[in-house]
PyMOL commands that place a pseudoatom at each C-alpha (Angstrom):
pseudoatom trace, name=CA, resn=MET, resi=1, chain=A, elem=C, hetatm=0, pos=[-122.947, -62.528, -186.242]
pseudoatom trace, name=CA, resn=ARG, resi=2, chain=A, elem=C, hetatm=0, pos=[-122.386, -63.842, -182.491]
pseudoatom trace, name=CA, resn=PHE, resi=3, chain=A, elem=C, hetatm=0, pos=[-122.663, -60.158, -180.992]
pseudoatom trace, name=CA, resn=GLY, resi=4, chain=A, elem=C, hetatm=0, pos=[-119.510, -60.355, -178.891]
pseudoatom trace, name=CA, resn=TYR, resi=5, chain=A, elem=C, hetatm=0, pos=[-120.243, -63.141, -177.320]
pseudoatom trace, name=CA, resn=ASP, resi=6, chain=A, elem=C, hetatm=0, pos=[-116.833, -65.070, -178.436]
pseudoatom trace, name=CA, resn=ARG, resi=7, chain=A, elem=C, hetatm=0, pos=[-115.064, -62.704, -176.139]
pseudoatom trace, name=CA, resn=ILE, resi=8, chain=A, elem=C, hetatm=0, pos=[-117.636, -63.378, -172.998]
pseudoatom trace, name=CA, resn=ASP, resi=9, chain=A, elem=C, hetatm=0, pos=[-116.692, -67.571, -174.205]
pseudoatom trace, name=CA, resn=LYS, resi=10, chain=A, elem=C, hetatm=0, pos=[-113.143, -66.607, -174.061]
pseudoatom trace, name=CA, resn=ASP, resi=11, chain=A, elem=C, hetatm=0, pos=[-113.389, -64.440, -170.715]
pseudoatom trace, name=CA, resn=LEU, resi=12, chain=A, elem=C, hetatm=0, pos=[-115.879, -67.698, -169.257]
pseudoatom trace, name=CA, resn=LYS, resi=13, chain=A, elem=C, hetatm=0, pos=[-112.677, -70.134, -170.438]
pseudoatom trace, name=CA, resn=GLY, resi=14, chain=A, elem=C, hetatm=0, pos=[-110.572, -67.885, -168.500]
pseudoatom trace, name=CA, resn=TYR, resi=15, chain=A, elem=C, hetatm=0, pos=[-113.179, -67.678, -165.656]
pseudoatom trace, name=CA, resn=LYS, resi=16, chain=A, elem=C, hetatm=0, pos=[-112.948, -71.815, -165.746]
pseudoatom trace, name=CA, resn=LYS, resi=17, chain=A, elem=C, hetatm=0, pos=[-109.634, -72.477, -165.161]
pseudoatom trace, name=CA, resn=ASN, resi=18, chain=A, elem=C, hetatm=0, pos=[-109.206, -70.429, -162.628]
pseudoatom trace, name=CA, resn=THR, resi=19, chain=A, elem=C, hetatm=0, pos=[-112.558, -71.699, -161.015]
pseudoatom trace, name=CA, resn=LYS, resi=20, chain=A, elem=C, hetatm=0, pos=[-110.504, -74.841, -161.824]
pseudoatom trace, name=CA, resn=LEU, resi=21, chain=A, elem=C, hetatm=0, pos=[-107.597, -73.715, -159.587]
pseudoatom trace, name=CA, resn=VAL, resi=22, chain=A, elem=C, hetatm=0, pos=[-109.165, -72.299, -156.897]
pseudoatom trace, name=CA, resn=TRP, resi=23, chain=A, elem=C, hetatm=0, pos=[-110.755, -75.548, -156.592]
pseudoatom trace, name=CA, resn=GLU, resi=24, chain=A, elem=C, hetatm=0, pos=[-107.776, -77.785, -156.974]
pseudoatom trace, name=CA, resn=LYS, resi=25, chain=A, elem=C, hetatm=0, pos=[-106.934, -75.745, -154.317]
pseudoatom trace, name=CA, resn=ILE, resi=26, chain=A, elem=C, hetatm=0, pos=[-109.693, -76.078, -151.989]
pseudoatom trace, name=CA, resn=SER, resi=27, chain=A, elem=C, hetatm=0, pos=[-109.156, -79.624, -152.861]
pseudoatom trace, name=CA, resn=ARG, resi=28, chain=A, elem=C, hetatm=0, pos=[-105.598, -80.242, -151.783]
pseudoatom trace, name=CA, resn=LYS, resi=29, chain=A, elem=C, hetatm=0, pos=[-106.078, -78.009, -148.619]
pseudoatom trace, name=CA, resn=PHE, resi=30, chain=A, elem=C, hetatm=0, pos=[-109.746, -79.839, -146.943]
pseudoatom trace, name=CA, resn=GLU, resi=31, chain=A, elem=C, hetatm=0, pos=[-109.280, -83.411, -148.742]
pseudoatom trace, name=CA, resn=ARG, resi=32, chain=A, elem=C, hetatm=0, pos=[-107.792, -85.302, -145.322]
pseudoatom trace, name=CA, resn=TYR, resi=33, chain=A, elem=C, hetatm=0, pos=[-111.165, -83.094, -143.841]
pseudoatom trace, name=CA, resn=PRO, resi=34, chain=A, elem=C, hetatm=0, pos=[-114.623, -83.933, -145.096]
pseudoatom trace, name=CA, resn=SER, resi=35, chain=A, elem=C, hetatm=0, pos=[-116.548, -82.189, -142.633]
pseudoatom trace, name=CA, resn=GLN, resi=36, chain=A, elem=C, hetatm=0, pos=[-114.481, -78.772, -142.851]
pseudoatom trace, name=CA, resn=MET, resi=37, chain=A, elem=C, hetatm=0, pos=[-114.526, -79.074, -146.626]
pseudoatom trace, name=CA, resn=GLN, resi=38, chain=A, elem=C, hetatm=0, pos=[-118.249, -79.512, -146.565]
pseudoatom trace, name=CA, resn=VAL, resi=39, chain=A, elem=C, hetatm=0, pos=[-117.870, -75.910, -144.287]
pseudoatom trace, name=CA, resn=ALA, resi=40, chain=A, elem=C, hetatm=0, pos=[-116.013, -74.555, -147.052]
pseudoatom trace, name=CA, resn=LYS, resi=41, chain=A, elem=C, hetatm=0, pos=[-118.184, -75.468, -149.551]
pseudoatom trace, name=CA, resn=ALA, resi=42, chain=A, elem=C, hetatm=0, pos=[-121.330, -73.855, -147.771]
pseudoatom trace, name=CA, resn=PHE, resi=43, chain=A, elem=C, hetatm=0, pos=[-119.390, -70.572, -147.554]
pseudoatom trace, name=CA, resn=LEU, resi=44, chain=A, elem=C, hetatm=0, pos=[-118.922, -70.382, -151.197]
pseudoatom trace, name=CA, resn=ARG, resi=45, chain=A, elem=C, hetatm=0, pos=[-121.801, -71.139, -151.885]
pseudoatom trace, name=CA, resn=LEU, resi=46, chain=A, elem=C, hetatm=0, pos=[-124.223, -69.248, -149.607]
pseudoatom trace, name=CA, resn=GLY, resi=47, chain=A, elem=C, hetatm=0, pos=[-121.326, -65.999, -149.757]
pseudoatom trace, name=CA, resn=ILE, resi=48, chain=A, elem=C, hetatm=0, pos=[-120.117, -66.248, -146.090]
pseudoatom trace, name=CA, resn=SER, resi=49, chain=A, elem=C, hetatm=0, pos=[-116.699, -64.502, -146.231]
pseudoatom trace, name=CA, resn=VAL, resi=50, chain=A, elem=C, hetatm=0, pos=[-113.855, -65.211, -143.974]
pseudoatom trace, name=CA, resn=ARG, resi=51, chain=A, elem=C, hetatm=0, pos=[-112.002, -62.274, -142.284]
pseudoatom trace, name=CA, resn=ASN, resi=52, chain=A, elem=C, hetatm=0, pos=[-110.234, -61.985, -138.816]
pseudoatom trace, name=CA, resn=LYS, resi=53, chain=A, elem=C, hetatm=0, pos=[-111.043, -65.745, -137.729]
pseudoatom trace, name=CA, resn=THR, resi=54, chain=A, elem=C, hetatm=0, pos=[-114.475, -65.011, -137.910]
pseudoatom trace, name=CA, resn=ALA, resi=55, chain=A, elem=C, hetatm=0, pos=[-117.077, -66.078, -140.583]
pseudoatom trace, name=CA, resn=TYR, resi=56, chain=A, elem=C, hetatm=0, pos=[-119.751, -62.773, -142.055]
pseudoatom trace, name=CA, resn=CYS, resi=57, chain=A, elem=C, hetatm=0, pos=[-122.519, -62.659, -144.523]
pseudoatom trace, name=CA, resn=ASN, resi=58, chain=A, elem=C, hetatm=0, pos=[-121.816, -58.913, -145.520]
pseudoatom trace, name=CA, resn=LYS, resi=59, chain=A, elem=C, hetatm=0, pos=[-121.201, -57.475, -142.374]
pseudoatom trace, name=CA, resn=ILE, resi=60, chain=A, elem=C, hetatm=0, pos=[-122.813, -59.501, -139.885]
pseudoatom trace, name=CA, resn=GLU, resi=61, chain=A, elem=C, hetatm=0, pos=[-120.990, -61.523, -137.701]
pseudoatom trace, name=CA, resn=LEU, resi=62, chain=A, elem=C, hetatm=0, pos=[-121.962, -65.586, -137.730]
pseudoatom trace, name=CA, resn=VAL, resi=63, chain=A, elem=C, hetatm=0, pos=[-121.555, -67.417, -134.773]
pseudoatom trace, name=CA, resn=PRO, resi=64, chain=A, elem=C, hetatm=0, pos=[-119.598, -70.976, -135.319]
pseudoatom trace, name=CA, resn=THR, resi=65, chain=A, elem=C, hetatm=0, pos=[-122.105, -72.904, -133.179]
pseudoatom trace, name=CA, resn=LYS, resi=66, chain=A, elem=C, hetatm=0, pos=[-125.128, -71.734, -134.996]
pseudoatom trace, name=CA, resn=ILE, resi=67, chain=A, elem=C, hetatm=0, pos=[-123.091, -72.475, -138.600]
pseudoatom trace, name=CA, resn=ALA, resi=68, chain=A, elem=C, hetatm=0, pos=[-122.091, -75.648, -137.304]
pseudoatom trace, name=CA, resn=GLU, resi=69, chain=A, elem=C, hetatm=0, pos=[-126.064, -76.508, -136.139]
pseudoatom trace, name=CA, resn=ALA, resi=70, chain=A, elem=C, hetatm=0, pos=[-127.411, -75.521, -139.998]
pseudoatom trace, name=CA, resn=LEU, resi=71, chain=A, elem=C, hetatm=0, pos=[-124.466, -77.827, -141.866]
pseudoatom trace, name=CA, resn=ASP, resi=72, chain=A, elem=C, hetatm=0, pos=[-124.570, -80.642, -139.285]
pseudoatom trace, name=CA, resn=VAL, resi=73, chain=A, elem=C, hetatm=0, pos=[-120.892, -80.815, -138.324]
pseudoatom trace, name=CA, resn=ASP, resi=74, chain=A, elem=C, hetatm=0, pos=[-119.512, -80.231, -134.605]
pseudoatom trace, name=CA, resn=ARG, resi=75, chain=A, elem=C, hetatm=0, pos=[-118.365, -76.510, -133.979]
pseudoatom trace, name=CA, resn=LYS, resi=76, chain=A, elem=C, hetatm=0, pos=[-114.679, -77.192, -133.900]
pseudoatom trace, name=CA, resn=VAL, resi=77, chain=A, elem=C, hetatm=0, pos=[-115.144, -78.222, -137.500]
pseudoatom trace, name=CA, resn=VAL, resi=78, chain=A, elem=C, hetatm=0, pos=[-116.001, -74.826, -138.369]
pseudoatom trace, name=CA, resn=VAL, resi=79, chain=A, elem=C, hetatm=0, pos=[-113.503, -72.975, -135.962]
pseudoatom trace, name=CA, resn=SER, resi=80, chain=A, elem=C, hetatm=0, pos=[-110.893, -75.494, -138.047]
pseudoatom trace, name=CA, resn=ALA, resi=81, chain=A, elem=C, hetatm=0, pos=[-112.101, -74.238, -141.351]
pseudoatom trace, name=CA, resn=ILE, resi=82, chain=A, elem=C, hetatm=0, pos=[-111.913, -70.800, -141.176]
pseudoatom trace, name=CA, resn=GLU, resi=83, chain=A, elem=C, hetatm=0, pos=[-108.799, -71.193, -139.583]
pseudoatom trace, name=CA, resn=LYS, resi=84, chain=A, elem=C, hetatm=0, pos=[-107.159, -72.968, -142.370]
pseudoatom trace, name=CA, resn=ILE, resi=85, chain=A, elem=C, hetatm=0, pos=[-108.521, -70.587, -144.661]
pseudoatom trace, name=CA, resn=GLU, resi=86, chain=A, elem=C, hetatm=0, pos=[-107.125, -68.005, -143.194]
pseudoatom trace, name=CA, resn=GLU, resi=87, chain=A, elem=C, hetatm=0, pos=[-103.856, -69.898, -143.413]
pseudoatom trace, name=CA, resn=ASP, resi=88, chain=A, elem=C, hetatm=0, pos=[-103.894, -69.923, -146.812]
pseudoatom trace, name=CA, resn=GLU, resi=89, chain=A, elem=C, hetatm=0, pos=[-103.136, -66.443, -148.247]
pseudoatom trace, name=CA, resn=GLU, resi=90, chain=A, elem=C, hetatm=0, pos=[-104.609, -67.221, -151.883]
pseudoatom trace, name=CA, resn=LEU, resi=91, chain=A, elem=C, hetatm=0, pos=[-108.087, -69.149, -150.003]
pseudoatom trace, name=CA, resn=SER, resi=92, chain=A, elem=C, hetatm=0, pos=[-107.725, -65.906, -147.647]
pseudoatom trace, name=CA, resn=ASP, resi=93, chain=A, elem=C, hetatm=0, pos=[-107.803, -63.613, -150.313]
pseudoatom trace, name=CA, resn=VAL, resi=94, chain=A, elem=C, hetatm=0, pos=[-110.687, -65.694, -152.119]
pseudoatom trace, name=CA, resn=TYR, resi=95, chain=A, elem=C, hetatm=0, pos=[-112.667, -65.908, -148.751]
pseudoatom trace, name=CA, resn=ARG, resi=96, chain=A, elem=C, hetatm=0, pos=[-112.437, -62.152, -147.882]
pseudoatom trace, name=CA, resn=SER, resi=97, chain=A, elem=C, hetatm=0, pos=[-113.624, -61.123, -150.806]
pseudoatom trace, name=CA, resn=ILE, resi=98, chain=A, elem=C, hetatm=0, pos=[-117.278, -63.039, -151.100]
pseudoatom trace, name=CA, resn=ARG, resi=99, chain=A, elem=C, hetatm=0, pos=[-120.369, -61.742, -150.864]
pseudoatom trace, name=CA, resn=PRO, resi=100, chain=A, elem=C, hetatm=0, pos=[-123.494, -63.535, -150.634]
pseudoatom trace, name=CA, resn=VAL, resi=101, chain=A, elem=C, hetatm=0, pos=[-126.132, -63.096, -153.778]
pseudoatom trace, name=CA, resn=ALA, resi=102, chain=A, elem=C, hetatm=0, pos=[-130.006, -63.139, -152.852]
pseudoatom trace, name=CA, resn=GLU, resi=103, chain=A, elem=C, hetatm=0, pos=[-131.910, -66.358, -154.913]
pseudoatom trace, name=CA, resn=MET, resi=104, chain=A, elem=C, hetatm=0, pos=[-134.796, -64.458, -156.280]
pseudoatom trace, name=CA, resn=SER, resi=105, chain=A, elem=C, hetatm=0, pos=[-137.051, -67.183, -157.947]
pseudoatom trace, name=CA, resn=GLU, resi=106, chain=A, elem=C, hetatm=0, pos=[-139.120, -67.744, -154.934]
pseudoatom trace, name=CA, resn=VAL, resi=107, chain=A, elem=C, hetatm=0, pos=[-139.964, -64.270, -154.330]
pseudoatom trace, name=CA, resn=SER, resi=108, chain=A, elem=C, hetatm=0, pos=[-140.182, -64.023, -158.239]
pseudoatom trace, name=CA, resn=ARG, resi=109, chain=A, elem=C, hetatm=0, pos=[-142.686, -66.271, -158.445]
pseudoatom trace, name=CA, resn=ILE, resi=110, chain=A, elem=C, hetatm=0, pos=[-144.914, -64.859, -155.980]
pseudoatom trace, name=CA, resn=LEU, resi=111, chain=A, elem=C, hetatm=0, pos=[-144.343, -61.559, -157.499]
pseudoatom trace, name=CA, resn=GLY, resi=112, chain=A, elem=C, hetatm=0, pos=[-145.648, -63.017, -160.448]
pseudoatom trace, name=CA, resn=TYR, resi=113, chain=A, elem=C, hetatm=0, pos=[-142.716, -62.834, -162.619]
pseudoatom trace, name=CA, resn=PRO, resi=114, chain=A, elem=C, hetatm=0, pos=[-142.103, -65.832, -164.967]
pseudoatom trace, name=CA, resn=VAL, resi=115, chain=A, elem=C, hetatm=0, pos=[-138.326, -68.262, -163.724]
pseudoatom trace, name=CA, resn=ILE, resi=116, chain=A, elem=C, hetatm=0, pos=[-136.666, -70.099, -166.410]
pseudoatom trace, name=CA, resn=GLU, resi=117, chain=A, elem=C, hetatm=0, pos=[-134.230, -72.771, -164.978]
pseudoatom trace, name=CA, resn=VAL, resi=118, chain=A, elem=C, hetatm=0, pos=[-132.275, -73.918, -167.402]
pseudoatom trace, name=CA, resn=PHE, resi=119, chain=A, elem=C, hetatm=0, pos=[-130.453, -77.754, -166.329]
pseudoatom trace, name=CA, resn=ALA, resi=120, chain=A, elem=C, hetatm=0, pos=[-127.448, -77.748, -168.374]
pseudoatom trace, name=CA, resn=GLU, resi=121, chain=A, elem=C, hetatm=0, pos=[-123.774, -79.598, -169.112]
pseudoatom trace, name=CA, resn=SER, resi=122, chain=A, elem=C, hetatm=0, pos=[-121.391, -77.323, -167.082]
pseudoatom trace, name=CA, resn=VAL, resi=123, chain=A, elem=C, hetatm=0, pos=[-118.407, -78.037, -169.340]
pseudoatom trace, name=CA, resn=GLU, resi=124, chain=A, elem=C, hetatm=0, pos=[-120.073, -76.338, -172.291]
pseudoatom trace, name=CA, resn=VAL, resi=125, chain=A, elem=C, hetatm=0, pos=[-119.031, -72.960, -173.176]
pseudoatom trace, name=CA, resn=GLY, resi=126, chain=A, elem=C, hetatm=0, pos=[-121.862, -70.533, -174.559]
pseudoatom trace, name=CA, resn=ILE, resi=127, chain=A, elem=C, hetatm=0, pos=[-124.503, -71.744, -172.784]
pseudoatom trace, name=CA, resn=VAL, resi=128, chain=A, elem=C, hetatm=0, pos=[-125.359, -68.141, -171.139]
pseudoatom trace, name=CA, resn=ALA, resi=129, chain=A, elem=C, hetatm=0, pos=[-124.900, -66.400, -174.058]
pseudoatom trace, name=CA, resn=GLY, resi=130, chain=A, elem=C, hetatm=0, pos=[-127.048, -68.632, -176.130]
pseudoatom trace, name=CA, resn=ILE, resi=131, chain=A, elem=C, hetatm=0, pos=[-130.280, -68.741, -173.899]
pseudoatom trace, name=CA, resn=THR, resi=132, chain=A, elem=C, hetatm=0, pos=[-130.128, -64.632, -173.364]
pseudoatom trace, name=CA, resn=SER, resi=133, chain=A, elem=C, hetatm=0, pos=[-129.196, -64.152, -176.897]
pseudoatom trace, name=CA, resn=ILE, resi=134, chain=A, elem=C, hetatm=0, pos=[-132.807, -66.428, -177.883]
pseudoatom trace, name=CA, resn=ILE, resi=135, chain=A, elem=C, hetatm=0, pos=[-134.620, -64.367, -175.127]
pseudoatom trace, name=CA, resn=SER, resi=136, chain=A, elem=C, hetatm=0, pos=[-133.582, -60.888, -176.785]
pseudoatom trace, name=CA, resn=LYS, resi=137, chain=A, elem=C, hetatm=0, pos=[-134.297, -61.439, -179.655]
pseudoatom trace, name=CA, resn=ASN, resi=138, chain=A, elem=C, hetatm=0, pos=[-137.416, -61.896, -178.938]
pseudoatom trace, name=CA, resn=GLY, resi=139, chain=A, elem=C, hetatm=0, pos=[-137.531, -58.359, -177.435]
pseudoatom trace, name=CA, resn=ILE, resi=140, chain=A, elem=C, hetatm=0, pos=[-137.952, -59.894, -173.522]
pseudoatom trace, name=CA, resn=SER, resi=141, chain=A, elem=C, hetatm=0, pos=[-136.443, -57.984, -171.352]
pseudoatom trace, name=CA, resn=ILE, resi=142, chain=A, elem=C, hetatm=0, pos=[-134.075, -59.796, -168.694]
pseudoatom trace, name=CA, resn=ARG, resi=143, chain=A, elem=C, hetatm=0, pos=[-134.436, -58.692, -164.946]
pseudoatom trace, name=CA, resn=TYR, resi=144, chain=A, elem=C, hetatm=0, pos=[-132.406, -61.679, -163.154]
pseudoatom trace, name=CA, resn=ILE, resi=145, chain=A, elem=C, hetatm=0, pos=[-130.397, -63.915, -163.372]
pseudoatom trace, name=CA, resn=LEU, resi=146, chain=A, elem=C, hetatm=0, pos=[-127.739, -66.391, -161.592]
pseudoatom trace, name=CA, resn=ALA, resi=147, chain=A, elem=C, hetatm=0, pos=[-125.649, -69.111, -163.036]
pseudoatom trace, name=CA, resn=GLU, resi=148, chain=A, elem=C, hetatm=0, pos=[-124.759, -71.694, -160.212]
pseudoatom trace, name=CA, resn=ASP, resi=149, chain=A, elem=C, hetatm=0, pos=[-121.738, -73.198, -160.598]
pseudoatom trace, name=CA, resn=PRO, resi=150, chain=A, elem=C, hetatm=0, pos=[-121.809, -77.025, -160.428]
pseudoatom trace, name=CA, resn=GLU, resi=151, chain=A, elem=C, hetatm=0, pos=[-118.905, -77.427, -158.450]
pseudoatom trace, name=CA, resn=LEU, resi=152, chain=A, elem=C, hetatm=0, pos=[-121.156, -76.162, -155.923]
pseudoatom trace, name=CA, resn=SER, resi=153, chain=A, elem=C, hetatm=0, pos=[-124.794, -77.099, -156.637]
pseudoatom trace, name=CA, resn=VAL, resi=154, chain=A, elem=C, hetatm=0, pos=[-125.749, -80.705, -157.220]
pseudoatom trace, name=CA, resn=GLU, resi=155, chain=A, elem=C, hetatm=0, pos=[-126.840, -79.399, -160.995]
pseudoatom trace, name=CA, resn=SER, resi=156, chain=A, elem=C, hetatm=0, pos=[-125.662, -76.997, -162.856]
pseudoatom trace, name=CA, resn=LYS, resi=157, chain=A, elem=C, hetatm=0, pos=[-128.426, -74.112, -163.479]
pseudoatom trace, name=CA, resn=LEU, resi=158, chain=A, elem=C, hetatm=0, pos=[-129.038, -70.852, -165.032]
pseudoatom trace, name=CA, resn=THR, resi=159, chain=A, elem=C, hetatm=0, pos=[-132.084, -69.258, -163.233]
pseudoatom trace, name=CA, resn=ILE, resi=160, chain=A, elem=C, hetatm=0, pos=[-133.647, -66.161, -165.378]
pseudoatom trace, name=CA, resn=ILE, resi=161, chain=A, elem=C, hetatm=0, pos=[-136.177, -63.965, -164.420]
pseudoatom trace, name=CA, resn=THR, resi=162, chain=A, elem=C, hetatm=0, pos=[-138.042, -61.792, -166.839]
pseudoatom trace, name=CA, resn=ASN, resi=163, chain=A, elem=C, hetatm=0, pos=[-140.290, -59.331, -167.211]
pseudoatom trace, name=CA, resn=GLU, resi=164, chain=A, elem=C, hetatm=0, pos=[-142.837, -61.125, -169.323]
pseudoatom trace, name=CA, resn=LYS, resi=165, chain=A, elem=C, hetatm=0, pos=[-144.141, -64.916, -169.966]
pseudoatom trace, name=CA, resn=ILE, resi=166, chain=A, elem=C, hetatm=0, pos=[-141.828, -66.799, -172.162]
pseudoatom trace, name=CA, resn=PRO, resi=167, chain=A, elem=C, hetatm=0, pos=[-143.708, -68.114, -175.199]
pseudoatom trace, name=CA, resn=GLY, resi=168, chain=A, elem=C, hetatm=0, pos=[-144.370, -71.521, -175.544]
pseudoatom trace, name=CA, resn=ARG, resi=169, chain=A, elem=C, hetatm=0, pos=[-142.311, -71.598, -178.908]
pseudoatom trace, name=CA, resn=LEU, resi=170, chain=A, elem=C, hetatm=0, pos=[-139.100, -70.434, -177.375]
pseudoatom trace, name=CA, resn=VAL, resi=171, chain=A, elem=C, hetatm=0, pos=[-138.973, -73.149, -175.686]
pseudoatom trace, name=CA, resn=ASP, resi=172, chain=A, elem=C, hetatm=0, pos=[-137.802, -75.292, -178.774]
pseudoatom trace, name=CA, resn=ASP, resi=173, chain=A, elem=C, hetatm=0, pos=[-135.135, -72.528, -179.403]
pseudoatom trace, name=CA, resn=LEU, resi=174, chain=A, elem=C, hetatm=0, pos=[-133.876, -73.067, -175.592]
pseudoatom trace, name=CA, resn=LEU, resi=175, chain=A, elem=C, hetatm=0, pos=[-133.297, -76.499, -175.823]
pseudoatom trace, name=CA, resn=LYS, resi=176, chain=A, elem=C, hetatm=0, pos=[-131.497, -75.960, -178.899]
pseudoatom trace, name=CA, resn=VAL, resi=177, chain=A, elem=C, hetatm=0, pos=[-128.308, -74.055, -177.269]
pseudoatom trace, name=CA, resn=LYS, resi=178, chain=A, elem=C, hetatm=0, pos=[-125.456, -76.629, -177.017]
pseudoatom trace, name=CA, resn=GLY, resi=179, chain=A, elem=C, hetatm=0, pos=[-125.294, -78.611, -173.713]
pseudoatom trace, name=CA, resn=VAL, resi=180, chain=A, elem=C, hetatm=0, pos=[-128.698, -77.586, -172.682]
pseudoatom trace, name=CA, resn=LYS, resi=181, chain=A, elem=C, hetatm=0, pos=[-130.529, -80.257, -171.306]
pseudoatom trace, name=CA, resn=LYS, resi=182, chain=A, elem=C, hetatm=0, pos=[-133.621, -79.357, -169.301]
pseudoatom trace, name=CA, resn=ILE, resi=183, chain=A, elem=C, hetatm=0, pos=[-135.971, -76.076, -169.197]
pseudoatom trace, name=CA, resn=VAL, resi=184, chain=A, elem=C, hetatm=0, pos=[-138.432, -75.712, -166.667]
pseudoatom trace, name=CA, resn=ILE, resi=185, chain=A, elem=C, hetatm=0, pos=[-140.782, -72.794, -167.114]
pseudoatom trace, name=CA, resn=SER, resi=186, chain=A, elem=C, hetatm=0, pos=[-142.899, -71.376, -163.750]
pseudoatom trace, name=CA, resn=SER, resi=187, chain=A, elem=C, hetatm=0, pos=[-144.631, -68.055, -163.097]
for i in range(1, 187): cmd.bond("trace and resi %d" % i, "trace and resi %d" % (i + 1))
show_as sticks, trace
zoom trace
C-alpha cells in the first residue's frame, strides 16, 4: 500500500508539466537576453516578486542597483528584465505570486537538528514520497523540507530537517529510492 502517494505522484506530474510550460515561456521571452534570463532565474530561486515595475522580497522594495551588484549585471539589465516580466500577462502573474522561502539547513546545524540532503535525478517521480515514507515509518518527525527546482539549482536536491538523528541503517534504505544518487547527513 502506498498511502495515497499515487495521488501525490499524479499531482507532481501536473506540477512538472506546468513548470515546464513556465520555463519554456521564460526561455522564449529571454532567449536573446542571457543576462536578463539570469535575473529572471535569480528572482525565482530567491523568491523575489515583481509588482508595479518593482522587485520585492515580500513587502520590502529591492533597488535595481543592489540587485545588479549581487548578480554581477548592469542595473539596466535588471530594469529591462522587470519590464519584460510585467509586459507578459502570464509571467507577470507568476512573478507577482512568488514569495521567499527561508533555507534553514545552516541554521538547523547551529541549533543541533540533523539535516539530510538527498541528491537525485530530477526526472524521477516519487522521490519525496519515498524518502519521507522511510523517515516516517521509522518514527522520525520531519521539521522542515525543501525541494529545489532543478531548473534553478546546480543539482536537484531535497533538504530535510528532522527532530532526531537518522540512524545509519536508514541510509541504505534511502539510497534504494528510485532516482536517488547520494545522501548527505549532518548535524
